C-alpha positions as CSV (number, residue, x, y, z in Angstrom):
1,X,-53.2,-2.3,-30.8
2,X,-55.6,-0.8,-33.4
3,X,-59.3,-1.7,-33.7
4,X,-58.9,-1.2,-37.4
5,X,-57.3,-4.3,-39.0
6,X,-57.8,-5.5,-42.6
7,X,-56.1,-8.8,-43.5
8,X,-56.5,-10.8,-46.7
9,X,-55.8,-14.5,-46.4
10,X,-54.1,-14.0,-43.0
11,X,-51.8,-11.0,-43.8
12,X,-52.2,-7.3,-44.0
13,X,-54.1,-6.4,-47.1
14,X,-52.8,-3.8,-49.6
15,X,-54.8,-1.3,-51.5
16,X,-54.1,-3.1,-54.7
17,X,-55.5,-6.3,-53.3
18,X,-58.6,-4.7,-51.9
19,X,-59.5,-2.7,-55.0
20,X,-61.1,-5.7,-56.9
21,X,-63.2,-6.6,-53.8
22,X,-64.3,-3.0,-53.4
23,X,-65.8,-2.8,-56.9
24,X,-66.8,-6.4,-57.5
25,X,-70.1,-6.5,-55.5
26,X,-70.2,-10.3,-55.6
27,X,-69.2,-11.6,-52.2
28,X,-70.7,-12.7,-49.0
29,X,-69.8,-12.2,-45.3
30,X,-70.6,-12.6,-41.7
31,X,-70.4,-10.1,-38.9
32,X,-69.8,-10.7,-35.2
33,X,-68.9,-9.0,-32.0
34,X,-65.7,-10.3,-30.3
35,X,-65.5,-9.9,-26.5
36,X,-62.4,-10.8,-24.6
37,X,-61.2,-12.5,-27.8
38,X,-64.2,-14.8,-27.9
39,X,-67.4,-15.1,-30.0
40,X,-70.9,-16.3,-29.5
41,X,-72.4,-18.7,-32.1
42,X,-69.1,-19.3,-33.9
43,X,-70.5,-22.5,-35.4
44,X,-73.4,-20.5,-36.9
45,X,-70.9,-18.0,-38.4
46,X,-68.8,-20.8,-39.9
47,X,-71.9,-22.6,-41.2
48,X,-73.2,-19.4,-42.8
49,X,-69.9,-18.9,-44.7
50,X,-69.7,-22.5,-45.8
51,X,-73.2,-22.6,-47.1
52,X,-73.0,-19.3,-48.9
53,X,-69.6,-20.2,-50.5
54,X,-71.0,-23.5,-51.8
55,X,-74.1,-21.7,-53.3
56,X,-72.3,-18.7,-54.8
57,X,-69.0,-20.2,-55.8
58,X,-69.4,-24.0,-55.8
59,X,-66.6,-24.4,-53.3
60,X,-65.9,-23.6,-49.6
61,X,-62.9,-23.3,-47.4
62,X,-62.4,-25.6,-44.4
63,X,-63.7,-24.1,-41.1
64,X,-60.2,-24.4,-39.6
65,X,-58.7,-22.2,-42.2
66,X,-61.4,-19.5,-41.7
67,X,-60.7,-19.7,-37.9
68,X,-57.0,-19.3,-38.5
69,X,-57.5,-16.1,-40.4
70,X,-59.8,-14.8,-37.7
71,X,-57.2,-15.6,-35.0
72,X,-54.5,-13.9,-37.0
73,X,-56.5,-10.7,-37.3
74,X,-57.3,-10.8,-33.5
75,X,-53.6,-10.9,-32.7
76,X,-53.3,-7.3,-33.8
77,X,-56.7,-6.1,-32.3
78,X,-58.0,-5.2,-28.9
79,X,-59.8,-7.9,-27.0
80,X,-63.2,-6.3,-27.8
81,X,-63.9,-5.5,-31.5
82,X,-66.5,-5.8,-34.2
83,X,-65.3,-8.3,-36.8
84,X,-66.4,-9.2,-40.3
85,X,-65.3,-12.1,-42.5
86,X,-65.9,-11.5,-46.2
87,X,-65.3,-14.2,-48.9
88,X,-65.1,-13.5,-52.6
89,X,-63.6,-15.5,-55.6
90,X,-61.5,-13.5,-58.1
91,X,-60.2,-16.9,-59.3
92,X,-59.7,-18.7,-56.0
93,X,-61.6,-18.2,-52.8
94,X,-60.1,-15.3,-50.8
95,X,-60.9,-14.2,-47.2
96,X,-60.9,-10.7,-45.9
97,X,-61.1,-10.3,-42.2
98,X,-61.7,-6.7,-40.9
99,X,-62.0,-5.3,-37.4
100,X,-63.5,-2.1,-36.1
101,X,-64.4,-0.7,-32.7
102,X,-67.0,-2.8,-30.8
103,X,-70.7,-1.8,-30.9
104,X,-73.9,-2.6,-29.0
105,X,-76.3,-0.8,-31.4
106,X,-78.7,2.1,-30.7
107,X,-80.6,2.3,-27.4
108,X,-84.1,2.3,-28.8
109,X,-87.0,2.1,-28.8
110,X,-87.0,2.5,-32.6
111,X,-89.6,3.7,-35.0
112,X,-89.6,1.8,-38.3
113,X,-91.2,2.8,-41.6
114,X,-92.7,-0.1,-43.6
115,X,-91.6,-0.4,-47.3
116,X,-92.4,-3.0,-49.9
117,X,-89.1,-4.7,-50.7
118,X,-87.7,-8.2,-51.2
119,X,-84.0,-8.8,-51.1
120,X,-82.4,-11.0,-53.8
121,X,-81.1,-14.3,-52.3
122,X,-82.4,-13.3,-48.9
123,X,-81.0,-16.4,-47.2
124,X,-77.5,-15.2,-47.8
125,X,-75.7,-12.2,-46.2
126,X,-74.1,-10.8,-49.4
127,X,-72.6,-7.5,-50.5
128,X,-73.9,-5.1,-53.0
129,X,-77.3,-4.4,-51.4
130,X,-77.6,-0.7,-52.1
131,X,-81.4,-0.8,-51.5
132,X,-81.0,-1.4,-47.8
133,X,-79.0,1.7,-47.3
134,X,-81.3,3.7,-49.6
135,X,-84.4,2.7,-47.6
136,X,-82.7,3.4,-44.3
137,X,-81.8,6.9,-45.5
138,X,-85.3,7.5,-46.8
139,X,-86.7,6.4,-43.4
140,X,-84.5,8.7,-41.5
141,X,-85.4,11.6,-43.8
142,X,-89.1,10.9,-43.0
143,X,-88.5,11.0,-39.2
144,X,-88.1,7.2,-38.6
145,X,-85.1,5.4,-37.3
146,X,-85.0,2.7,-39.9
147,X,-87.1,0.6,-42.3
148,X,-88.9,-2.7,-42.1
149,X,-89.6,-4.7,-45.2
150,X,-93.0,-6.0,-46.4
151,X,-93.0,-8.6,-49.2
152,X,-95.5,-8.7,-52.2
153,X,-97.8,-10.9,-50.1
154,X,-98.0,-8.2,-47.4
155,X,-95.8,-10.2,-44.9
156,X,-93.2,-8.5,-42.7
157,X,-89.9,-10.2,-43.2
158,X,-86.9,-8.3,-41.8
159,X,-85.5,-4.8,-41.5
160,X,-82.5,-3.2,-43.3
161,X,-79.8,-4.8,-41.2
162,X,-81.9,-6.5,-38.6
163,X,-84.1,-9.5,-38.0
164,X,-87.6,-8.9,-36.5
165,X,-89.2,-10.7,-33.7
166,X,-92.6,-10.2,-32.0
167,X,-94.2,-11.0,-28.6
168,X,-97.6,-12.6,-28.4
169,X,-98.8,-13.5,-24.8
170,X,-95.5,-15.0,-23.7
171,X,-94.6,-16.5,-27.0
172,X,-91.8,-15.3,-29.3
173,X,-93.0,-15.0,-32.9
174,X,-90.6,-15.2,-35.8
175,X,-91.8,-13.9,-39.2
176,X,-92.6,-16.5,-41.9
177,X,-91.2,-14.9,-45.1
178,X,-88.1,-14.8,-47.2
179,X,-85.4,-13.5,-44.9
180,X,-81.8,-13.9,-43.6
181,X,-81.6,-16.1,-40.6
182,X,-79.2,-14.0,-38.6
183,X,-76.6,-15.6,-36.3
184,X,-78.0,-13.8,-33.3
185,X,-81.4,-15.0,-34.3
186,X,-80.1,-18.5,-34.5
187,X,-78.4,-18.2,-31.1
188,X,-81.6,-16.8,-29.4
189,X,-83.8,-19.5,-31.0
190,X,-81.7,-22.4,-29.7
191,X,-81.2,-20.9,-26.3
192,X,-84.9,-20.1,-25.9
193,X,-85.7,-23.7,-26.6
194,X,-83.3,-24.8,-23.9
195,X,-84.9,-22.3,-21.5
196,X,-88.4,-23.5,-22.4
197,X,-89.7,-20.2,-23.7
198,X,-92.4,-20.8,-26.3
199,X,-91.7,-19.9,-29.9
200,X,-93.5,-20.2,-33.2
201,X,-93.0,-19.1,-36.8
202,X,-96.0,-17.5,-38.6
203,X,-96.9,-14.8,-41.1
204,X,-97.1,-11.3,-39.6
205,X,-98.7,-8.5,-41.5
206,X,-99.1,-4.8,-40.7
207,X,-102.7,-5.5,-39.8
208,X,-101.6,-8.0,-37.2
209,X,-99.4,-5.5,-35.3
210,X,-102.2,-4.0,-33.0
211,X,-102.8,-7.5,-31.6
212,X,-99.2,-8.1,-30.7
213,X,-97.5,-7.4,-27.3
214,X,-94.3,-6.0,-28.6
215,X,-91.5,-6.1,-31.2
216,X,-87.7,-6.0,-31.4
217,X,-85.0,-5.9,-33.9
218,X,-81.8,-7.9,-33.5
219,X,-78.5,-8.4,-35.2
220,X,-74.8,-9.0,-34.4
221,X,-74.8,-5.9,-32.2
222,X,-77.6,-7.0,-29.9
223,X,-80.2,-9.7,-29.2
224,X,-83.0,-7.2,-28.9
225,X,-83.8,-3.5,-29.3
226,X,-87.4,-2.5,-28.6
227,X,-89.5,-1.2,-31.5
228,X,-92.2,1.3,-30.6
229,X,-93.8,1.7,-34.0
230,X,-93.9,0.1,-37.5
231,X,-95.5,2.3,-40.0
232,X,-98.5,3.9,-38.4
233,X,-99.0,1.0,-35.9
234,X,-97.7,1.7,-32.3
235,X,-96.3,-1.2,-30.4
236,X,-96.4,-1.5,-26.6
237,X,-93.4,-1.6,-24.4
238,X,-92.4,-5.2,-23.6
239,X,-89.6,-5.2,-21.1
240,X,-90.1,-8.9,-20.3
241,X,-89.8,-9.7,-24.0
242,X,-86.5,-7.9,-24.3
243,X,-85.2,-9.4,-21.1
244,X,-86.1,-12.9,-22.2
245,X,-84.1,-12.4,-25.4
246,X,-81.1,-11.0,-23.6
247,X,-81.2,-13.7,-21.0
248,X,-81.3,-16.4,-23.7
249,X,-78.5,-14.8,-25.7
250,X,-76.2,-14.5,-22.6
251,X,-76.6,-18.2,-21.8
252,X,-74.8,-19.0,-25.1
253,X,-71.1,-19.7,-24.3
254,X,-68.4,-17.5,-25.8
255,X,-65.8,-19.5,-27.9
256,X,-62.3,-18.7,-29.0
257,X,-61.9,-18.9,-32.8
């Protein structure tokens, strides 16, 4: 079995079929980690695809059909893979399912530069966002690991491919700004609630960072990688914060598509 599978509407995609999607730039997607053929937060991934399709294309495919395409791709894949589902509409809605080797992200802790940037349609995970790659490359060239975004009001929102979360005296703080609510973020939030870990949403600026007890980034790779610095502001180690996020994430059951 190969970790590299690309199927369009449930069958192996040809180069001719992929060419329009490669150059269109108008599509949306979700990314997940599959372990032993199962996924955490499958309902969140399906909800994301449904909501984005309705907003961008005015129509959405049934969840069962999306799940059938995912199952078909996993038949030809190892039990552990990274998987993305991309939807575009060259006339009718089409679904590209692609697998790659599994990933758990960098070890961290990470240093993030802070750049002023606001993504278009931030609530949707869509393609064609060259700025994210540009800012990450710029950050690495300046000696950072990645970039965090600050909006025109001075609020931290998210990072290039990550959600941000902060630690404030035993409370998880989620930024109040225009951002993508990641599926891992959604999983962690609902599981923290079950575990009784305090959470709140509030505006976080660069000036607030010295008063916080830690920060992490999270995405489909991981529920929490420690951040040691954002811009010029150092952040303390917060192993209890990272552990709380990981514990919450791991209580989410794995589901077969």
